[in-house]
PDB file as gemmi writes it, atoms N, CA and C in Angstrom:
CRYST1    1.000    1.000    1.000  90.00  90.00  90.00 P 1                      
ATOM      1  N   MET A   1      -6.890   8.451 -45.099  1.00  0.00           N  
ATOM      2  CA  MET A   1      -6.105   8.859 -44.055  1.00  0.00           C  
ATOM      3  C   MET A   1      -5.786   8.117 -42.913  1.00  0.00           C  
ATOM      4  N   ILE A   2      -7.170   7.953 -42.244  1.00  0.00           N  
ATOM      5  CA  ILE A   2      -6.715   6.034 -41.694  1.00  0.00           C  
ATOM      6  C   ILE A   2      -5.829   4.954 -42.360  1.00  0.00           C  
ATOM      7  N   ALA A   3      -6.418   4.860 -42.878  1.00  0.00           N  
ATOM      8  CA  ALA A   3      -5.700   3.608 -43.571  1.00  0.00           C  
ATOM      9  C   ALA A   3      -4.237   3.471 -44.070  1.00  0.00           C  
ATOM     10  N   ALA A   4      -3.173   5.381 -44.130  1.00  0.00           N  
ATOM     11  CA  ALA A   4      -2.306   5.681 -44.086  1.00  0.00           C  
ATOM     12  C   ALA A   4      -1.917   5.526 -42.330  1.00  0.00           C  
ATOM     13  N   ALA A   5      -2.717   5.619 -41.669  1.00  0.00           N  
ATOM     14  CA  ALA A   5      -2.435   5.648 -40.039  1.00  0.00           C  
ATOM     15  C   ALA A   5      -2.893   4.054 -39.830  1.00  0.00           C  
ATOM     16  N   LEU A   6      -2.619   3.520 -40.628  1.00  0.00           N  
ATOM     17  CA  LEU A   6      -2.709   1.717 -40.184  1.00  0.00           C  
ATOM     18  C   LEU A   6      -1.068   1.125 -40.445  1.00  0.00           C  
ATOM     19  N   LEU A   7      -1.568   2.374 -41.992  1.00  0.00           N  
ATOM     20  CA  LEU A   7      -0.072   1.537 -42.514  1.00  0.00           C  
ATOM     21  C   LEU A   7       0.733   1.936 -41.916  1.00  0.00           C  
ATOM     22  N   LEU A   8       1.384   3.194 -41.118  1.00  0.00           N  
ATOM     23  CA  LEU A   8       2.163   3.638 -40.702  1.00  0.00           C  
ATOM     24  C   LEU A   8       2.729   3.281 -39.431  1.00  0.00           C  
ATOM     25  N   ALA A   9       1.835   2.170 -38.769  1.00  0.00           N  
ATOM     26  CA  ALA A   9       1.722   1.724 -37.527  1.00  0.00           C  
ATOM     27  C   ALA A   9       1.734   0.359 -37.709  1.00  0.00           C  
ATOM     28  N   ASP A  10       1.606  -0.619 -39.065  1.00  0.00           N  
ATOM     29  CA  ASP A  10       2.369  -1.534 -39.015  1.00  0.00           C  
ATOM     30  C   ASP A  10       4.256  -1.854 -39.168  1.00  0.00           C  
ATOM     31  N   THR A  11       4.491  -0.880 -39.772  1.00  0.00           N  
ATOM     32  CA  THR A  11       5.766  -1.310 -39.764  1.00  0.00           C  
ATOM     33  C   THR A  11       6.427  -1.229 -38.818  1.00  0.00           C  
ATOM     34  N   PRO A  12       7.409  -1.789 -38.561  1.00  0.00           N  
ATOM     35  CA  PRO A  12       8.726  -2.485 -37.548  1.00  0.00           C  
ATOM     36  C   PRO A  12       8.964  -0.979 -37.063  1.00  0.00           C  
ATOM     37  N   ALA A  13       8.921   0.007 -37.904  1.00  0.00           N  
ATOM     38  CA  ALA A  13      10.060   1.505 -37.564  1.00  0.00           C  
ATOM     39  C   ALA A  13       8.833   2.112 -36.374  1.00  0.00           C  
ATOM     40  N   ALA A  14       7.653   2.323 -36.227  1.00  0.00           N  
ATOM     41  CA  ALA A  14       6.847   3.492 -35.918  1.00  0.00           C  
ATOM     42  C   ALA A  14       6.880   1.964 -34.451  1.00  0.00           C  
ATOM     43  N   THR A  15       6.705   0.868 -34.036  1.00  0.00           N  
ATOM     44  CA  THR A  15       6.560   0.619 -32.784  1.00  0.00           C  
ATOM     45  C   THR A  15       8.062   0.461 -32.403  1.00  0.00           C  
ATOM     46  N   PRO A  16       8.340   1.147 -30.942  1.00  0.00           N  
ATOM     47  CA  PRO A  16       9.552   0.655 -30.913  1.00  0.00           C  
ATOM     48  C   PRO A  16       9.969   0.125 -30.373  1.00  0.00           C  
ATOM     49  N   ALA A  17      10.770  -0.696 -30.295  1.00  0.00           N  
ATOM     50  CA  ALA A  17      11.905  -1.687 -28.950  1.00  0.00           C  
ATOM     51  C   ALA A  17      11.616  -1.670 -28.002  1.00  0.00           C  
ATOM     52  N   ALA A  18      11.014  -2.582 -27.260  1.00  0.00           N  
ATOM     53  CA  ALA A  18      11.101  -2.805 -25.743  1.00  0.00           C  
ATOM     54  C   ALA A  18      13.274  -3.149 -25.556  1.00  0.00           C  
ATOM     55  N   PRO A  19      13.231  -2.769 -24.409  1.00  0.00           N  
ATOM     56  CA  PRO A  19      14.888  -2.655 -24.043  1.00  0.00           C  
ATOM     57  C   PRO A  19      14.354  -4.040 -23.008  1.00  0.00           C  
ATOM     58  N   PRO A  20      16.019  -4.885 -24.320  1.00  0.00           N  
ATOM     59  CA  PRO A  20      15.841  -6.453 -22.770  1.00  0.00           C  
ATOM     60  C   PRO A  20      15.584  -6.708 -21.838  1.00  0.00           C  
ATOM     61  N   ALA A  21      15.221  -7.328 -20.976  1.00  0.00           N  
ATOM     62  CA  ALA A  21      14.724  -7.677 -20.072  1.00  0.00           C  
ATOM     63  C   ALA A  21      16.379  -8.417 -18.936  1.00  0.00           C  
ATOM     64  N   PRO A  22      16.713  -6.893 -17.913  1.00  0.00           N  
ATOM     65  CA  PRO A  22      17.484  -8.031 -16.966  1.00  0.00           C  
ATOM     66  C   PRO A  22      17.314  -8.859 -16.838  1.00  0.00           C  
ATOM     67  N   THR A  23      18.732  -9.651 -16.722  1.00  0.00           N  
ATOM     68  CA  THR A  23      19.153 -11.709 -16.534  1.00  0.00           C  
ATOM     69  C   THR A  23      19.411 -11.921 -15.639  1.00  0.00           C  
ATOM     70  N   VAL A  24      18.408 -12.702 -14.345  1.00  0.00           N  
ATOM     71  CA  VAL A  24      19.249 -12.756 -13.378  1.00  0.00           C  
ATOM     72  C   VAL A  24      18.906 -14.323 -12.429  1.00  0.00           C  
ATOM     73  N   PRO A  25      19.081 -15.290 -12.427  1.00  0.00           N  
ATOM     74  CA  PRO A  25      19.091 -16.318 -12.092  1.00  0.00           C  
ATOM     75  C   PRO A  25      18.154 -16.204 -10.964  1.00  0.00           C  
ATOM     76  N   ALA A  26      17.420 -17.730 -10.807  1.00  0.00           N  
ATOM     77  CA  ALA A  26      16.205 -17.455 -10.513  1.00  0.00           C  
ATOM     78  C   ALA A  26      16.563 -17.370  -8.297  1.00  0.00           C  
ATOM     79  N   ALA A  27      18.003 -17.930  -7.826  1.00  0.00           N  
ATOM     80  CA  ALA A  27      18.441 -18.837  -7.257  1.00  0.00           C  
ATOM     81  C   ALA A  27      18.778 -17.522  -6.938  1.00  0.00           C  
ATOM     82  N   ALA A  28      19.540 -16.100  -7.097  1.00  0.00           N  
ATOM     83  CA  ALA A  28      19.549 -14.916  -6.791  1.00  0.00           C  
ATOM     84  C   ALA A  28      18.594 -13.921  -6.268  1.00  0.00           C  
ATOM     85  N   ASN A  29      17.985 -14.172  -7.298  1.00  0.00           N  
ATOM     86  CA  ASN A  29      16.275 -13.385  -6.838  1.00  0.00           C  
ATOM     87  C   ASN A  29      16.039 -13.711  -5.875  1.00  0.00           C  
ATOM     88  N   ALA A  30      15.361 -15.679  -5.702  1.00  0.00           N  
ATOM     89  CA  ALA A  30      14.565 -15.924  -4.745  1.00  0.00           C  
ATOM     90  C   ALA A  30      15.559 -15.385  -2.857  1.00  0.00           C  
ATOM     91  N   ALA A  31      16.980 -15.320  -3.213  1.00  0.00           N  
ATOM     92  CA  ALA A  31      18.225 -14.657  -2.127  1.00  0.00           C  
ATOM     93  C   ALA A  31      17.450 -13.418  -1.604  1.00  0.00           C  
ATOM     94  N   GLN A  32      16.975 -12.356  -2.417  1.00  0.00           N  
ATOM     95  CA  GLN A  32      17.418 -11.034  -2.543  1.00  0.00           C  
ATOM     96  C   GLN A  32      15.294 -10.700  -1.000  1.00  0.00           C  
ATOM     97  N   THR A  33      14.602 -11.462  -2.051  1.00  0.00           N  
ATOM     98  CA  THR A  33      13.405 -11.459  -1.913  1.00  0.00           C  
ATOM     99  C   THR A  33      13.187 -12.447   0.094  1.00  0.00           C  
ATOM    100  N   ALA A  34      13.666 -13.472   0.160  1.00  0.00           N  
ATOM    101  CA  ALA A  34      12.975 -13.984   1.231  1.00  0.00           C  
ATOM    102  C   ALA A  34      13.929 -13.303   2.566  1.00  0.00           C  
ATOM    103  N   PRO A  35      15.370 -12.524   2.710  1.00  0.00           N  
ATOM    104  CA  PRO A  35      14.636 -12.251   3.588  1.00  0.00           C  
ATOM    105  C   PRO A  35      14.105 -11.455   4.063  1.00  0.00           C  
ATOM    106  N   ALA A  36      13.571 -10.149   2.711  1.00  0.00           N  
ATOM    107  CA  ALA A  36      12.445  -8.927   3.447  1.00  0.00           C  
ATOM    108  C   ALA A  36      11.011  -9.751   3.756  1.00  0.00           C  
ATOM    109  N   LYS A  37      10.682 -10.980   3.943  1.00  0.00           N  
ATOM    110  CA  LYS A  37       9.778 -11.539   3.623  1.00  0.00           C  
ATOM    111  C   LYS A  37       9.955 -11.894   4.750  1.00  0.00           C  
ATOM    112  N   THR A  38      10.472 -12.288   6.119  1.00  0.00           N  
ATOM    113  CA  THR A  38      10.913 -13.079   6.932  1.00  0.00           C  
ATOM    114  C   THR A  38      11.150 -11.575   7.687  1.00  0.00           C  
ATOM    115  N   ALA A  39      11.439 -10.827   7.345  1.00  0.00           N  
ATOM    116  CA  ALA A  39      12.487  -9.603   8.486  1.00  0.00           C  
ATOM    117  C   ALA A  39      10.614  -9.555   8.639  1.00  0.00           C  
ATOM    118  N   ALA A  40       9.994  -9.280   7.822  1.00  0.00           N  
ATOM    119  CA  ALA A  40       8.083  -8.304   7.155  1.00  0.00           C  
ATOM    120  C   ALA A  40       7.986  -9.279   8.767  1.00  0.00           C  
ATOM    121  N   ALA A  41       7.656 -10.323   8.065  1.00  0.00           N  
ATOM    122  CA  ALA A  41       6.784 -10.918   8.719  1.00  0.00           C  
ATOM    123  C   ALA A  41       7.478 -11.507  10.675  1.00  0.00           C  
ATOM    124  N   THR A  42       8.665 -10.899  11.291  1.00  0.00           N  
ATOM    125  CA  THR A  42       9.035 -10.501  12.150  1.00  0.00           C  
ATOM    126  C   THR A  42       8.865 -10.013  12.697  1.00  0.00           C  
ATOM    127  N   SER A  43       8.993  -8.442  12.574  1.00  0.00           N  
ATOM    128  CA  SER A  43       8.687  -7.176  12.379  1.00  0.00           C  
ATOM    129  C   SER A  43       7.860  -7.491  13.296  1.00  0.00           C  
ATOM    130  N   THR A  44       8.029  -5.983  13.980  1.00  0.00           N  
ATOM    131  CA  THR A  44       6.255  -5.458  15.439  1.00  0.00           C  
ATOM    132  C   THR A  44       5.823  -4.655  13.963  1.00  0.00           C  
ATOM    133  N   ASP A  45       6.007  -3.969  12.884  1.00  0.00           N  
ATOM    134  CA  ASP A  45       4.701  -3.019  12.694  1.00  0.00           C  
ATOM    135  C   ASP A  45       4.634  -3.502  11.244  1.00  0.00           C  
ATOM    136  N   ARG A  46       3.964  -4.392  11.542  1.00  0.00           N  
ATOM    137  CA  ARG A  46       3.300  -5.222  10.383  1.00  0.00           C  
ATOM    138  C   ARG A  46       1.427  -3.639  10.610  1.00  0.00           C  
ATOM    139  N   VAL A  47       1.126  -3.538   9.061  1.00  0.00           N  
ATOM    140  CA  VAL A  47      -0.578  -3.171   8.774  1.00  0.00           C  
ATOM    141  C   VAL A  47      -1.593  -3.873   9.811  1.00  0.00           C  
ATOM    142  N   VAL A  48      -1.652  -2.838  10.160  1.00  0.00           N  
ATOM    143  CA  VAL A  48      -3.593  -3.134  10.696  1.00  0.00           C  
ATOM    144  C   VAL A  48      -4.262  -2.139   9.987  1.00  0.00           C  
ATOM    145  N   CYS A  49      -5.554  -3.183   9.538  1.00  0.00           N  
ATOM    146  CA  CYS A  49      -6.917  -2.626   8.760  1.00  0.00           C  
ATOM    147  C   CYS A  49      -7.999  -2.658   9.302  1.00  0.00           C  
ATOM    148  N   LYS A  50      -8.639  -1.276   9.526  1.00  0.00           N  
ATOM    149  CA  LYS A  50     -10.476  -1.829  10.152  1.00  0.00           C  
ATOM    150  C   LYS A  50     -11.788  -1.706   9.523  1.00  0.00           C  
ATOM    151  N   THR A  51     -12.145  -1.475   9.524  1.00  0.00           N  
ATOM    152  CA  THR A  51     -12.930   0.120   8.618  1.00  0.00           C  
ATOM    153  C   THR A  51     -13.655   1.266  10.243  1.00  0.00           C  
ATOM    154  N   GLU A  52     -14.124   2.248  10.011  1.00  0.00           N  
ATOM    155  CA  GLU A  52     -14.530   2.744  11.256  1.00  0.00           C  
ATOM    156  C   GLU A  52     -16.110   3.264  10.890  1.00  0.00           C  
ATOM    157  N   SER A  53     -16.645   3.542  11.435  1.00  0.00           N  
ATOM    158  CA  SER A  53     -18.422   4.707  11.394  1.00  0.00           C  
ATOM    159  C   SER A  53     -18.022   6.292  11.151  1.00  0.00           C  
ATOM    160  N   VAL A  54     -18.144   7.053   9.950  1.00  0.00           N  
ATOM    161  CA  VAL A  54     -17.999   7.824   9.812  1.00  0.00           C  
ATOM    162  C   VAL A  54     -19.237   8.372   9.694  1.00  0.00           C  
ATOM    163  N   THR A  55     -18.530   9.823  10.593  1.00  0.00           N  
ATOM    164  CA  THR A  55     -20.212  10.808  11.546  1.00  0.00           C  
ATOM    165  C   THR A  55     -21.058  10.392   9.997  1.00  0.00           C  
ATOM    166  N   GLY A  56     -22.192  11.322   9.846  1.00  0.00           N  
ATOM    167  CA  GLY A  56     -22.808  11.648   8.147  1.00  0.00           C  
ATOM    168  C   GLY A  56     -22.630  10.587   7.371  1.00  0.00           C  
ATOM    169  N   SER A  57     -22.219   9.638   7.300  1.00  0.00           N  
ATOM    170  CA  SER A  57     -22.547   9.173   6.679  1.00  0.00           C  
ATOM    171  C   SER A  57     -22.888   8.218   6.305  1.00  0.00           C  
ATOM    172  N   MET A  58     -23.211   7.112   5.678  1.00  0.00           N  
ATOM    173  CA  MET A  58     -23.712   5.694   6.133  1.00  0.00           C  
ATOM    174  C   MET A  58     -22.665   4.542   4.893  1.00  0.00           C  
ATOM    175  N   PHE A  59     -21.522   5.033   4.809  1.00  0.00           N  
ATOM    176  CA  PHE A  59     -20.472   4.225   3.883  1.00  0.00           C  
ATOM    177  C   PHE A  59     -19.818   3.582   5.519  1.00  0.00           C  
ATOM    178  N   PRO A  60     -18.783   3.420   5.391  1.00  0.00           N  
ATOM    179  CA  PRO A  60     -17.819   2.841   6.735  1.00  0.00           C  
ATOM    180  C   PRO A  60     -16.587   3.026   5.921  1.00  0.00           C  
ATOM    181  N   LYS A  61     -15.370   3.502   6.982  1.00  0.00           N  
ATOM    182  CA  LYS A  61     -13.944   4.065   6.357  1.00  0.00           C  
ATOM    183  C   LYS A  61     -13.150   3.103   5.981  1.00  0.00           C  
ATOM    184  N   LYS A  62     -13.047   2.591   5.425  1.00  0.00           N  
ATOM    185  CA  LYS A  62     -10.844   1.422   5.545  1.00  0.00           C  
ATOM    186  C   LYS A  62     -10.010   2.238   5.830  1.00  0.00           C  
ATOM    187  N   VAL A  63      -9.255   1.661   7.655  1.00  0.00           N  
ATOM    188  CA  VAL A  63      -8.202   2.911   8.007  1.00  0.00           C  
ATOM    189  C   VAL A  63      -6.673   1.566   7.668  1.00  0.00           C  
ATOM    190  N   CYS A  64      -6.272   2.050   7.572  1.00  0.00           N  
ATOM    191  CA  CYS A  64      -4.856   0.912   8.107  1.00  0.00           C  
ATOM    192  C   CYS A  64      -3.556   2.086   8.871  1.00  0.00           C  
ATOM    193  N   TYR A  65      -3.391   0.853   9.348  1.00  0.00           N  
ATOM    194  CA  TYR A  65      -2.036   1.819  10.087  1.00  0.00           C  
ATOM    195  C   TYR A  65      -1.280   0.392  10.601  1.00  0.00           C  
ATOM    196  N   SER A  66      -0.216   1.278  11.239  1.00  0.00           N  
ATOM    197  CA  SER A  66       1.433   0.187  11.887  1.00  0.00           C  
ATOM    198  C   SER A  66       0.815   0.221  13.101  1.00  0.00           C  
ATOM    199  N   THR A  67       1.410  -1.060  13.441  1.00  0.00           N  
ATOM    200  CA  THR A  67       0.749  -1.820  14.825  1.00  0.00           C  
ATOM    201  C   THR A  67       1.754   0.025  15.944  1.00  0.00           C  
ATOM    202  N   GLN A  68       2.211   0.570  15.937  1.00  0.00           N  
ATOM    203  CA  GLN A  68       2.884   1.012  16.959  1.00  0.00           C  
ATOM    204  C   GLN A  68       1.689   2.527  16.395  1.00  0.00           C  
ATOM    205  N   GLN A  69       1.469   2.232  15.224  1.00  0.00           N  
ATOM    206  CA  GLN A  69       0.973   4.235  15.057  1.00  0.00           C  
ATOM    207  C   GLN A  69      -0.420   3.973  15.194  1.00  0.00           C  
ATOM    208  N   ALA A  70      -1.072   2.371  15.393  1.00  0.00           N  
ATOM    209  CA  ALA A  70      -2.468   1.698  16.093  1.00  0.00           C  
ATOM    210  C   ALA A  70      -2.886   2.275  18.011  1.00  0.00           C  
ATOM    211  N   ALA A  71      -1.329   2.102  18.468  1.00  0.00           N  
ATOM    212  CA  ALA A  71      -1.233   1.856  19.758  1.00  0.00           C  
ATOM    213  C   ALA A  71      -1.440   3.040  20.140  1.00  0.00           C  
ATOM    214  N   GLU A  72       0.363   4.456  19.452  1.00  0.00           N  
ATOM    215  CA  GLU A  72      -1.119   5.133  19.814  1.00  0.00           C  
ATOM    216  C   GLU A  72      -1.785   6.427  19.513  1.00  0.00           C  
ATOM    217  N   ARG A  73      -2.913   5.611  19.009  1.00  0.00           N  
ATOM    218  CA  ARG A  73      -4.037   6.468  18.435  1.00  0.00           C  
ATOM    219  C   ARG A  73      -4.286   6.236  19.456  1.00  0.00           C  
ATOM    220  N   ARG A  74      -5.112   4.714  19.950  1.00  0.00           N  
ATOM    221  CA  ARG A  74      -5.556   4.140  20.967  1.00  0.00           C  
ATOM    222  C   ARG A  74      -5.198   5.039  21.928  1.00  0.00           C  
ATOM    223  N   GLN A  75      -3.628   5.046  22.783  1.00  0.00           N  
ATOM    224  CA  GLN A  75      -3.518   5.663  24.034  1.00  0.00           C  
ATOM    225  C   GLN A  75      -3.493   7.013  23.363  1.00  0.00           C  
ATOM    226  N   ASP A  76      -4.169   7.953  23.063  1.00  0.00           N  
ATOM    227  CA  ASP A  76      -4.339   9.285  22.662  1.00  0.00           C  
ATOM    228  C   ASP A  76      -6.272  10.099  22.824  1.00  0.00           C  
ATOM    229  N   GLU A  77      -6.527   8.555  22.361  1.00  0.00           N  
ATOM    230  CA  GLU A  77      -8.027   8.161  22.792  1.00  0.00           C  
ATOM    231  C   GLU A  77      -9.182   8.095  24.046  1.00  0.00           C  
ATOM    232  N   ARG A  78      -7.551   7.309  24.485  1.00  0.00           N  
ATOM    233  CA  ARG A  78      -7.777   6.850  26.289  1.00  0.00           C  
ATOM    234  C   ARG A  78      -7.568   8.585  26.630  1.00  0.00           C  
ATOM    235  N   GLN A  79      -7.593   8.326  26.628  1.00  0.00           N  
ATOM    236  CA  GLN A  79      -6.837  10.646  27.345  1.00  0.00           C  
ATOM    237  C   GLN A  79      -8.104  11.559  27.549  1.00  0.00           C  
ATOM    238  N   ASN A  80      -8.310  11.238  25.589  1.00  0.00           N  
ATOM    239  CA  ASN A  80      -8.699  12.552  25.529  1.00  0.00           C  
ATOM    240  C   ASN A  80      -9.906  11.828  26.283  1.00  0.00           C  
ATOM    241  N   LEU A  81     -10.892  10.350  25.945  1.00  0.00           N  
ATOM    242  CA  LEU A  81     -11.590  10.807  26.910  1.00  0.00           C  
ATOM    243  C   LEU A  81     -11.368  10.824  28.090  1.00  0.00           C  
ATOM    244  N   GLU A  82     -11.015  10.872  29.073  1.00  0.00           N  
ATOM    245  CA  GLU A  82     -10.752  10.912  30.102  1.00  0.00           C  
ATOM    246  C   GLU A  82     -10.915  13.227  30.448  1.00  0.00           C  
ATOM    247  N   LYS A  83      -9.819  12.956  29.291  1.00  0.00           N  
ATOM    248  CA  LYS A  83     -10.765  15.279  28.975  1.00  0.00           C  
ATOM    249  C   LYS A  83     -11.622  15.065  29.466  1.00  0.00           C  
ATOM    250  N   ILE A  84     -12.198  14.754  28.869  1.00  0.00           N  
ATOM    251  CA  ILE A  84     -13.742  15.106  28.492  1.00  0.00           C  
ATOM    252  C   ILE A  84     -14.533  14.772  29.847  1.00  0.00           C  
ATOM    253  N   GLN A  85     -14.501  13.444  29.714  1.00  0.00           N  
ATOM    254  CA  GLN A  85     -15.018  13.075  31.494  1.00  0.00           C  
ATOM    255  C   GLN A  85     -13.990  13.538  32.694  1.00  0.00           C  
ATOM    256  N   ASN A  86     -13.224  14.542  32.656  1.00  0.00           N  
ATOM    257  CA  ASN A  86     -13.248  14.672  33.720  1.00  0.00           C  
ATOM    258  C   ASN A  86     -13.463  16.273  34.584  1.00  0.00           C  
ATOM    259  N   LEU A  87     -13.386  17.053  32.352  1.00  0.00           N  
ATOM    260  CA  LEU A  87     -14.363  18.187  32.422  1.00  0.00           C  
ATOM    261  C   LEU A  87     -15.687  18.497  32.722  1.00  0.00           C  
ATOM    262  N   SER A  88     -16.688  17.292  32.804  1.00  0.00           N  
ATOM    263  CA  SER A  88     -17.520  17.217  32.989  1.00  0.00           C  
ATOM    264  C   SER A  88     -18.264  16.262  34.351  1.00  0.00           C  
ATOM    265  N   HIS A  89     -17.568  16.942  34.873  1.00  0.00           N  
ATOM    266  CA  HIS A  89     -17.855  16.876  36.691  1.00  0.00           C  
ATOM    267  C   HIS A  89     -16.894  17.300  37.654  1.00  0.00           C  
TER     268      HIS A  89                                                      
END                                                                             
């Protein structure tokens, strides 16, 4: 039984042929990816990652935000802190 399976696996008909890879000139491929890299590098929407402490856990959690999301989160946290401080007075 195992020998029959091995014999069938060795036949060329049992293994599907991989489709040929598309041929793109290297210069055209580099030209397509170069603007994307420069646009991402100059964009203000880069990703910022940091580790945050999790209450009740010894393991920190890695969180990533775009620069705009990080600024919005800092502003929201600041507003929440001010609300809490104003309630205690």
